N, C-alpha and C positions, 0 to 999 in steps of 0.2 A: 164814325169810331165809336165803339162800345168799351166803356171802362167799367170793370166789375171789381168789387172788394170781396171776391169769394175764391175759395180754393180752386186751383186748375181743374179738378174733377168736375166742377160744375159749370165750366165754360161751355156755351151753347153748342149743339151738334154741328159738325162740319168744320170746326176750327181745328187747326193743328198747331203745335208749338213752334214758334219761329225763333226766339231767342230769350235767354234770361241774362239781365244785366248784372254788373258787378254789385248793384245796390239791391239785388233781389227782386227786380221787377220782371215778371214773366209776360212775355208778349206773344200772342197768338194771331194766326191769319186764317181767313176763309176766303178761297178763290170763288167768285160767282161766274155763273155761265155767261154773263155778258162782258167779261173781261175785267170787271171791277173787282176790288178787294175789301174785305172788312177786317177791322182789327180789334182785338180785345186784349186787355191787360189785367194782371192780378198780382197783387203784393201782400204778404202777410205783414201787417202794420202793427200787430199787437206787441212784438218784442219792443218796437221803438216807442210805443205809447207807455209800456211798463217802465222803460228806462227813463222817459221823460217824468213821470210820477216820482220815480226814485230820486232823481236829480232835484226835483222841486222839493221833496220831503227832506233830503239829506242836508242840502246846503243853499237852497233857495236859488240855484242857478249860478252861484259864485264859482269861479274857477278853483279856488281852493278856500278852505275855512280861514286861513291867514292872510292870503294875499287877496285883496278885493279889487284888483285892477280890471278883471274881465267878468262879464255876467252874461250868460247865455239866456235868451228869452224864450226860445222854442227850438224844437227840431221837427221838421215837417218831412214826411216821407215823400219820395220822388213821385209816387203814384198820385198823390193828392195835388202836388205841384203841376204835374202833367194834366190832371182833370181840370184844375182851375184855368190852364192855359186853353185847353180845348173847349170847355163849356162856357167859360166866362170871358175868354179873350184877353186875359192879362197874364204877364210874365212875372213870376215870383222874383227872378233874378235881375230884372230890369230896374234900375234905380228910379226910373220914372214912374214906376207903378208901386213905390213904397207906400203910398196912402192906402192901396187895397191890401197890401200885406199887413199893415198896421191895423186895418179894420178887422181882418180875419183873426189875427192873433189876439186882439182884445175882445173878441167875440166869445161869450161863454159857451157857445155851441162847439168851439174849437179848443176848450180848456185843456184837452188832453195832449195837445201839441206843446203846451207851456212847460218849461223847466223852471220857471220862477214865477212868483206871484208879484207882479207889478205891471203897470201900464206901459205899453211899447209907445 
């Protein structure tokens, strides 16, 4: 499986569009001569990263300025969740893998996923 964070026009030759999910993840497929298939995906994550930065700057992740009952730590694009599952072998949605989620969200390399500046 090939995962790319590039626009669809840069998907390697031979791939054709398969499906676009409601979350905006574009999937492409290439049929090989030996009967196997290769897949590639693309998602424009910049709008989500921009929204995360705005949320962190506006109210540091709190649901509202007055009611501090809920606080969002991060918003992670489905393309990255899929990439972690395929390449690293752990599932973002599995409670048993929460240690990996916490590690990623607290890593400075992934600070643009954060909607609040606190340790998860």
